[in-house]
One Martini backbone bead per residue (centre of mass of N, CA, C, O) as a GRO file, in nm:
protein
  370
    1MET     BB    1 -11.791  14.549 -12.712
    2THR     BB    2 -11.879  14.606 -12.413
    3ILE     BB    3 -11.780  14.702 -12.079
    4SER     BB    4 -11.724  14.585 -11.742
    5VAL     BB    5 -11.629  14.773 -11.456
    6ASN     BB    6 -11.465  14.716 -11.178
    7ASN     BB    7 -11.419  14.957 -10.985
    8PRO     BB    8 -11.384  15.238 -11.154
    9VAL     BB    9 -11.245  15.437 -10.959
   10THR     BB   10 -11.002  15.265 -10.882
   11GLN     BB   11 -10.902  15.218 -11.173
   12THR     BB   12 -10.856  15.518 -11.232
   13VAL     BB   13 -10.648  15.574 -11.012
   14ILE     BB   14 -10.435  15.375 -11.104
   15PHE     BB   15 -10.395  15.486 -11.388
   16SER     BB   16 -10.327  15.778 -11.306
   17ILE     BB   17 -10.070  15.709 -11.156
   18LEU     BB   18  -9.923  15.584 -11.398
   19LEU     BB   19  -9.937  15.837 -11.576
   20ILE     BB   20  -9.784  16.027 -11.387
   21ILE     BB   21  -9.527  15.863 -11.380
   22GLY     BB   22  -9.474  15.874 -11.684
   23ILE     BB   23  -9.452  16.181 -11.696
   24LEU     BB   24  -9.223  16.225 -11.488
   25ILE     BB   25  -9.011  16.043 -11.631
   26SER     BB   26  -9.045  16.214 -11.921
   27ILE     BB   27  -8.920  16.460 -11.823
   28ARG     BB   28  -8.775  16.743 -11.991
   29LYS     BB   29  -8.570  16.971 -12.086
   30ARG     BB   30  -8.592  17.260 -12.243
   31LYS     BB   31  -8.420  17.361 -12.557
   32ASP     BB   32  -8.648  17.488 -12.734
   33TYR     BB   33  -8.726  17.853 -12.788
   34ASN     BB   34  -8.923  17.852 -12.981
   35PHE     BB   35  -9.240  17.930 -13.027
   36PHE     BB   36  -9.322  17.640 -13.212
   37PRO     BB   37  -9.211  17.355 -13.190
   38ILE     BB   38  -9.229  17.021 -13.277
   39SER     BB   39  -9.242  16.914 -12.987
   40ARG     BB   40  -9.514  17.054 -12.925
   41THR     BB   41  -9.690  16.926 -13.143
   42ASN     BB   42  -9.646  16.637 -13.041
   43GLU     BB   43  -9.767  16.678 -12.767
   44LEU     BB   44 -10.049  16.753 -12.868
   45LYS     BB   45 -10.101  16.485 -13.022
   46GLY     BB   46 -10.070  16.297 -12.781
   47LEU     BB   47 -10.292  16.424 -12.611
   48ALA     BB   48 -10.521  16.392 -12.815
   49ILE     BB   49 -10.532  16.078 -12.840
   50LEU     BB   50 -10.582  16.030 -12.540
   51PHE     BB   51 -10.848  16.178 -12.519
   52VAL     BB   52 -10.999  16.002 -12.723
   53ILE     BB   53 -10.960  15.729 -12.588
   54PHE     BB   54 -11.081  15.793 -12.310
   55ALA     BB   55 -11.365  15.870 -12.417
   56HIS     BB   56 -11.438  15.607 -12.566
   57ILE     BB   57 -11.421  15.437 -12.311
   58GLY     BB   58 -11.584  15.597 -12.087
   59TYR     BB   59 -11.862  15.649 -12.285
   60TYR     BB   60 -11.871  15.367 -12.490
   61LEU     BB   61 -11.732  15.104 -12.374
   62SER     BB   62 -11.826  15.166 -12.103
   63THR     BB   63 -12.100  15.124 -11.878
   64ASP     BB   64 -11.921  15.315 -11.687
   65THR     BB   65 -11.850  15.662 -11.663
   66ARG     BB   66 -11.641  15.656 -11.421
   67PHE     BB   67 -11.446  15.558 -11.611
   68LEU     BB   68 -11.192  15.803 -11.649
   69PHE     BB   69 -11.287  16.007 -11.462
   70PRO     BB   70 -11.186  16.312 -11.618
   71LEU     BB   71 -11.026  16.205 -11.878
   72SER     BB   72 -11.306  16.173 -12.068
   73ILE     BB   73 -11.388  16.502 -12.131
   74PHE     BB   74 -11.169  16.562 -12.403
   75ALA     BB   75 -11.249  16.486 -12.698
   76GLY     BB   76 -11.292  16.762 -12.841
   77ILE     BB   77 -11.003  16.862 -12.783
   78GLY     BB   78 -10.858  16.650 -12.944
   79VAL     BB   79 -10.971  16.740 -13.217
   80ASP     BB   80 -10.874  17.035 -13.201
   81LEU     BB   81 -10.574  16.970 -13.190
   82PHE     BB   82 -10.554  16.839 -13.466
   83LEU     BB   83 -10.655  17.086 -13.625
   84PHE     BB   84 -10.451  17.290 -13.529
   85VAL     BB   85 -10.192  17.142 -13.622
   86SER     BB   86 -10.273  17.126 -13.918
   87GLY     BB   87 -10.298  17.429 -13.976
   88TYR     BB   88 -10.015  17.505 -13.886
   89GLY     BB   89  -9.845  17.311 -14.066
   90LEU     BB   90  -9.964  17.389 -14.342
   91ALA     BB   91  -9.889  17.690 -14.341
   92LEU     BB   92  -9.583  17.661 -14.310
   93SER     BB   93  -9.531  17.479 -14.554
   94GLN     BB   94  -9.661  17.664 -14.776
   95ALA     BB   95  -9.475  17.911 -14.717
   96LYS     BB   96  -9.194  17.762 -14.775
   97HIS     BB   97  -9.349  17.554 -15.000
   98ARG     BB   98  -9.486  17.639 -15.269
   99LEU     BB   99  -9.781  17.491 -15.399
  100ASN     BB  100  -9.960  17.379 -15.624
  101PRO     BB  101 -10.252  17.224 -15.619
  102ILE     BB  102 -10.155  16.954 -15.738
  103ALA     BB  103  -9.904  16.915 -15.556
  104PHE     BB  104 -10.054  16.941 -15.294
  105TYR     BB  105 -10.249  16.703 -15.326
  106LEU     BB  106 -10.046  16.481 -15.375
  107ARG     BB  107  -9.890  16.507 -15.106
  108ARG     BB  108 -10.124  16.524 -14.894
  109MET     BB  109 -10.321  16.293 -14.979
  110ILE     BB  110 -10.128  16.057 -14.958
  111ARG     BB  111 -10.071  16.096 -14.648
  112LEU     BB  112 -10.375  16.051 -14.580
  113TYR     BB  113 -10.459  15.782 -14.745
  114ILE     BB  114 -10.264  15.545 -14.704
  115PRO     BB  115 -10.326  15.476 -14.406
  116LEU     BB  116 -10.628  15.448 -14.451
  117TRP     BB  117 -10.627  15.212 -14.656
  118ILE     BB  118 -10.480  15.009 -14.482
  119ALA     BB  119 -10.679  15.007 -14.246
  120LEU     BB  120 -10.932  14.927 -14.412
  121ILE     BB  121 -10.833  14.659 -14.526
  122VAL     BB  122 -10.794  14.525 -14.252
  123LEU     BB  123 -11.078  14.567 -14.132
  124LEU     BB  124 -11.254  14.441 -14.358
  125SER     BB  125 -11.117  14.166 -14.355
  126ALA     BB  126 -11.159  14.096 -14.056
  127ASP     BB  127 -11.467  14.123 -14.048
  128ALA     BB  128 -11.523  13.904 -14.267
  129LEU     BB  129 -11.348  13.659 -14.146
  130LEU     BB  130 -11.415  13.680 -13.821
  131LEU     BB  131 -11.732  13.818 -13.818
  132HIS     BB  132 -11.911  13.823 -14.072
  133ARG     BB  133 -11.885  14.138 -14.165
  134LEU     BB  134 -12.081  14.353 -14.360
  135TYR     BB  135 -12.105  14.624 -14.589
  136PRO     BB  136 -12.210  14.860 -14.759
  137LEU     BB  137 -12.089  14.954 -15.055
  138TRP     BB  138 -12.090  15.264 -15.016
  139GLU     BB  139 -11.937  15.270 -14.747
  140ALA     BB  140 -11.677  15.143 -14.854
  141ILE     BB  141 -11.615  15.339 -15.086
  142SER     BB  142 -11.630  15.611 -14.925
  143SER     BB  143 -11.401  15.545 -14.731
  144PHE     BB  144 -11.174  15.548 -14.953
  145LEU     BB  145 -11.254  15.861 -15.017
  146GLY     BB  146 -11.316  16.004 -14.726
  147ILE     BB  147 -11.632  15.944 -14.678
  148PHE     BB  148 -11.827  16.047 -14.384
  149GLN     BB  149 -12.177  16.056 -14.283
  150HIS     BB  150 -12.116  15.894 -14.018
  151ALA     BB  151 -12.097  15.833 -13.627
  152ASP     BB  152 -12.130  15.521 -13.546
  153LEU     BB  153 -11.969  15.325 -13.316
  154TYR     BB  154 -12.148  15.039 -13.368
  155THR     BB  155 -12.187  15.030 -13.713
  156ASN     BB  156 -11.950  15.140 -13.830
  157ILE     BB  157 -11.643  15.089 -13.939
  158ASP     BB  158 -11.513  15.398 -13.842
  159SER     BB  159 -11.636  15.665 -13.688
  160PRO     BB  160 -11.387  15.867 -13.630
  161LEU     BB  161 -11.356  15.929 -13.956
  162TRP     BB  162 -11.511  16.198 -13.985
  163PHE     BB  163 -11.252  16.373 -13.970
  164ILE     BB  164 -11.147  16.330 -14.258
  165THR     BB  165 -11.362  16.492 -14.412
  166PHE     BB  166 -11.319  16.761 -14.273
  167ILE     BB  167 -11.011  16.799 -14.345
  168LEU     BB  168 -11.043  16.761 -14.650
  169MET     BB  169 -11.189  17.030 -14.702
  170TYR     BB  170 -10.951  17.205 -14.621
  171TYR     BB  171 -10.751  17.096 -14.830
  172ILE     BB  172 -10.906  17.181 -15.087
  173VAL     BB  173 -10.904  17.507 -15.018
  174PHE     BB  174 -10.622  17.603 -14.921
  175PRO     BB  175 -10.453  17.683 -15.191
  176PHE     BB  176 -10.677  17.928 -15.248
  177VAL     BB  177 -10.668  18.090 -14.940
  178PHE     BB  178 -10.357  18.105 -14.912
  179TRP     BB  179 -10.146  18.367 -14.769
  180LYS     BB  180  -9.843  18.459 -14.666
  181LYS     BB  181  -9.900  18.773 -14.618
  182TYR     BB  182 -10.220  18.674 -14.518
  183PRO     BB  183 -10.294  18.455 -14.278
  184PHE     BB  184 -10.536  18.591 -14.127
  185VAL     BB  185 -10.725  18.599 -14.367
  186SER     BB  186 -10.727  18.296 -14.415
  187ALA     BB  187 -10.851  18.222 -14.141
  188VAL     BB  188 -11.118  18.370 -14.183
  189ILE     BB  189 -11.208  18.222 -14.438
  190LEU     BB  190 -11.212  17.938 -14.314
  191PHE     BB  191 -11.428  18.002 -14.105
  192ILE     BB  192 -11.651  18.092 -14.298
  193LEU     BB  193 -11.672  17.826 -14.453
  194GLY     BB  194 -11.749  17.658 -14.205
  195TYR     BB  195 -12.001  17.819 -14.132
  196LEU     BB  196 -12.155  17.776 -14.400
  197LEU     BB  197 -12.174  17.473 -14.384
  198VAL     BB  198 -12.340  17.471 -14.119
  199TYR     BB  199 -12.569  17.665 -14.196
  200PHE     BB  200 -12.671  17.491 -14.456
  201SER     BB  201 -12.674  17.191 -14.408
  202PRO     BB  202 -12.625  16.951 -14.587
  203ALA     BB  203 -12.768  16.646 -14.631
  204PHE     BB  204 -12.505  16.479 -14.670
  205PHE     BB  205 -12.412  16.589 -14.350
  206GLN     BB  206 -12.625  16.532 -14.120
  207GLY     BB  207 -12.464  16.309 -13.943
  208VAL     BB  208 -12.202  16.546 -13.890
  209ILE     BB  209 -12.258  16.858 -13.859
  210TYR     BB  210 -12.230  16.897 -13.553
  211LEU     BB  211 -11.931  16.826 -13.537
  212TYR     BB  212 -11.834  17.053 -13.714
  213GLY     BB  213 -11.942  17.299 -13.550
  214VAL     BB  214 -11.759  17.252 -13.291
  215HIS     BB  215 -11.469  17.268 -13.497
  216ILE     BB  216 -11.432  17.546 -13.683
  217MET     BB  217 -11.191  17.699 -13.519
  218ALA     BB  218 -10.918  17.533 -13.506
  219PHE     BB  219 -10.784  17.551 -13.786
  220PRO     BB  220 -10.773  17.863 -13.815
  221LEU     BB  221 -10.605  17.901 -13.557
  222GLY     BB  222 -10.352  17.760 -13.666
  223VAL     BB  223 -10.306  17.962 -13.896
  224ALA     BB  224 -10.276  18.212 -13.715
  225VAL     BB  225 -10.029  18.114 -13.557
  226ALA     BB  226  -9.854  18.087 -13.809
  227GLY     BB  227  -9.857  18.391 -13.862
  228VAL     BB  228  -9.677  18.462 -13.626
  229VAL     BB  229  -9.430  18.301 -13.726
  230LEU     BB  230  -9.412  18.442 -14.012
  231ASN     BB  231  -9.363  18.712 -13.824
  232ALA     BB  232  -9.066  18.684 -13.695
  233HIS     BB  233  -8.939  18.970 -13.734
  234ARG     BB  234  -9.138  19.068 -13.499
  235VAL     BB  235  -9.141  18.838 -13.276
  236SER     BB  236  -8.857  18.728 -13.204
  237SER     BB  237  -8.728  18.976 -13.076
  238GLN     BB  238  -8.932  18.993 -12.846
  239TRP     BB  239  -8.899  18.707 -12.741
  240ILE     BB  240  -8.597  18.734 -12.671
  241LYS     BB  241  -8.617  18.975 -12.482
  242ILE     BB  242  -8.795  18.836 -12.277
  243HIS     BB  243  -8.607  18.599 -12.218
  244VAL     BB  244  -8.363  18.768 -12.122
  245TYR     BB  245  -8.507  18.920 -11.898
  246MET     BB  246  -8.594  18.666 -11.739
  247GLN     BB  247  -8.305  18.560 -11.687
  248LYS     BB  248  -8.245  18.819 -11.495
  249HIS     BB  249  -8.549  18.745 -11.358
  250LYS     BB  250  -8.625  18.468 -11.205
  251ILE     BB  251  -8.856  18.528 -11.010
  252LEU     BB  252  -9.046  18.658 -11.209
  253GLU     BB  253  -9.060  18.421 -11.404
  254TYR     BB  254  -9.165  18.213 -11.204
  255ILE     BB  255  -9.427  18.354 -11.127
  256LEU     BB  256  -9.554  18.403 -11.406
  257ARG     BB  257  -9.549  18.116 -11.510
  258TRP     BB  258  -9.723  17.982 -11.274
  259VAL     BB  259  -9.967  18.157 -11.299
  260CYS     BB  260 -10.033  18.076 -11.594
  261LEU     BB  261 -10.050  17.773 -11.545
  262VAL     BB  262 -10.280  17.777 -11.336
  263ILE     BB  263 -10.490  17.927 -11.503
  264SER     BB  264 -10.495  17.737 -11.751
  265ALA     BB  265 -10.564  17.480 -11.591
  266PHE     BB  266 -10.830  17.582 -11.475
  267ILE     BB  267 -10.973  17.629 -11.743
  268VAL     BB  268 -10.961  17.341 -11.846
  269VAL     BB  269 -11.114  17.207 -11.609
  270TYR     BB  270 -11.367  17.381 -11.587
  271PHE     BB  271 -11.459  17.363 -11.896
  272GLY     BB  272 -11.455  17.055 -11.904
  273ILE     BB  273 -11.693  17.024 -11.702
  274HIS     BB  274 -11.820  17.303 -11.834
  275SER     BB  275 -11.884  17.242 -12.169
  276GLY     BB  276 -12.194  17.286 -12.290
  277ILE     BB  277 -12.337  17.035 -12.304
  278GLY     BB  278 -12.671  17.088 -12.423
  279HIS     BB  279 -12.634  17.421 -12.525
  280GLY     BB  280 -12.524  17.393 -12.797
  281MET     BB  281 -12.304  17.427 -13.053
  282TRP     BB  282 -12.181  17.715 -12.995
  283MET     BB  283 -12.114  17.669 -12.698
  284GLU     BB  284 -11.923  17.432 -12.747
  285MET     BB  285 -11.724  17.585 -12.926
  286LEU     BB  286 -11.643  17.804 -12.725
  287THR     BB  287 -11.542  17.619 -12.500
  288SER     BB  288 -11.336  17.462 -12.669
  289THR     BB  289 -11.164  17.711 -12.745
  290ILE     BB  290 -11.081  17.794 -12.463
  291ILE     BB  291 -10.933  17.532 -12.395
  292LEU     BB  292 -10.736  17.533 -12.628
  293CYS     BB  293 -10.589  17.797 -12.556
  294ALA     BB  294 -10.503  17.716 -12.268
  295LEU     BB  295 -10.340  17.464 -12.354
  296ILE     BB  296 -10.137  17.605 -12.537
  297ILE     BB  297 -10.021  17.792 -12.325
  298PHE     BB  298  -9.922  17.570 -12.138
  299ILE     BB  299  -9.726  17.436 -12.340
  300LEU     BB  300  -9.552  17.692 -12.409
  301ILE     BB  301  -9.465  17.778 -12.090
  302GLN     BB  302  -9.346  17.534 -12.014
  303PRO     BB  303  -9.017  17.426 -11.883
  304PHE     BB  304  -9.104  17.157 -12.030
  305ARG     BB  305  -9.104  16.818 -12.151
  306ILE     BB  306  -9.314  16.544 -12.274
  307SER     BB  307  -9.203  16.255 -12.412
  308LEU     BB  308  -9.452  16.078 -12.409
  309PHE     BB  309  -9.626  16.260 -12.591
  310GLU     BB  310  -9.433  16.281 -12.824
  311PHE     BB  311  -9.420  15.980 -12.897
  312ILE     BB  312  -9.724  15.939 -12.946
  313GLY     BB  313  -9.759  16.175 -13.156
  314VAL     BB  314  -9.610  16.041 -13.400
  315TYR     BB  315  -9.873  15.810 -13.402
  316SER     BB  316 -10.162  15.943 -13.393
  317TYR     BB  317 -10.294  15.895 -13.669
  318GLU     BB  318 -10.276  15.588 -13.675
  319ILE     BB  319 -10.431  15.541 -13.411
  320TYR     BB  320 -10.697  15.678 -13.497
  321LEU     BB  321 -10.775  15.465 -13.728
  322PHE     BB  322 -10.797  15.187 -13.507
  323HIS     BB  323 -10.877  15.198 -13.198
  324TRP     BB  324 -11.182  15.137 -13.185
  325PRO     BB  325 -11.226  14.860 -13.336
  326LEU     BB  326 -11.019  14.708 -13.165
  327MET     BB  327 -11.176  14.737 -12.891
  328TYR     BB  328 -11.476  14.666 -12.975
  329ARG     BB  329 -11.428  14.401 -13.179
  330TYR     BB  330 -11.108  14.310 -13.055
  331ASP     BB  331 -11.086  14.238 -12.765
  332ILE     BB  332 -10.775  14.143 -12.559
  333PHE     BB  333 -10.795  14.278 -12.248
  334PHE     BB  334 -11.056  14.352 -12.082
  335ARG     BB  335 -11.158  14.045 -12.050
  336PHE     BB  336 -10.874  13.961 -11.874
  337MET     BB  337 -10.832  14.242 -11.728
  338PRO     BB  338 -10.775  14.497 -11.568
  339ALA     BB  339 -10.846  14.805 -11.676
  340TRP     BB  340 -10.572  14.947 -11.620
  341LEU     BB  341 -10.402  14.732 -11.771
  342ALA     BB  342 -10.545  14.726 -12.043
  343LEU     BB  343 -10.494  15.023 -12.118
  344SER     BB  344 -10.187  15.009 -12.105
  345MET     BB  345 -10.161  14.791 -12.325
  346TYR     BB  346 -10.300  14.950 -12.553
  347ILE     BB  347 -10.100  15.180 -12.577
  348VAL     BB  348  -9.866  15.002 -12.659
  349LEU     BB  349 -10.005  14.872 -12.904
  350PHE     BB  350 -10.070  15.129 -13.062
  351VAL     BB  351  -9.779  15.217 -13.106
  352GLY     BB  352  -9.687  14.964 -13.256
  353ILE     BB  353  -9.894  14.978 -13.489
  354GLY     BB  354  -9.828  15.268 -13.571
  355TRP     BB  355  -9.541  15.210 -13.660
  356VAL     BB  356  -9.606  15.006 -13.881
  357LEU     BB  357  -9.798  15.184 -14.048
  358GLN     BB  358  -9.590  15.409 -14.098
  359GLN     BB  359  -9.377  15.243 -14.245
  360VAL     BB  360  -9.554  15.146 -14.478
  361SER     BB  361  -9.651  15.424 -14.573
  362HIS     BB  362  -9.375  15.545 -14.641
  363ARG     BB  363  -9.299  15.341 -14.861
  364VAL     BB  364  -9.539  15.392 -15.047
  365THR     BB  365  -9.501  15.699 -15.076
  366LYS     BB  366  -9.221  15.696 -15.208
  367VAL     BB  367  -9.309  15.547 -15.461
  368LEU     BB  368  -9.535  15.760 -15.551
  369LEU     BB  369  -9.327  16.027 -15.536
  370VAL     BB  370  -9.101  15.956 -15.759
   0.00000   0.00000   0.00000
């Protein structure tokens, strides 16, 4: 059910103020100066899921798109961030602990599928019992297989899950195309494979192929950045030298850091507003990639960490699995509360449910991997 927001601009301002306060309160001094520590990837995942939630509410749940604008314009960047972090993490993990394809699939697929299956069982059961809503047999079966051919927010079981099929295809080919010694070559191959998929546009994926095309750069880019980290013997020494030099020249460090922060923030905002939507798939992909790179640079060079984003990022995958159907089909806040308060309550609820789903998934995964 869509919602009608009274005074959408005012509601957006109130929520934005609360979000800024939450960010400021959660700012902590950065302690880990590694090139791309796990705290940074969690920040990116937290930011990604918030972008996705804001966009789904602002453009699809609310009847007035002024609600949450401009927070709602970064949905595509949220997806790119997830893909980037996945490619980055997968490359580092496979380089450190090389698994044969069978072991790779067993470990990775279980971690992908277990939370998905639990979420689907709950959603399908709730839809049948509470809404008397049933789905075509093939849609239900294919969902459990991780195959999502359509992304209709209002009719499908859980339309944002088109992302699962996309990343699943990367998982399938990854152990065959990734080489620790040549991670940049692997990144290029992954991009080419994504390009070919979009170029030939198989009929099976016609309902989601446009979404794939917009995001084919992000996962390979994550693998490429992992390649930088894997060449730490070349990068780390230079990184440390730069860090030591900057520590001796505080004013220069301060100026350069904030100039880069301002420029990257400007790029994110400018291209977020001028996103290229409506100008073709490739223009959208290019714009999205520019924003992604600027945002990553911003996160890397900022002298602090935002623990709010880190905390949310820990449960981002689980939140992604259920956030839309919970708000659209089972709204328990927007109908009773001001929109700013309802959204705040939903974020808290999402984290809570995400924690529960993660705990259950971990226990099931441990049993299956023993």
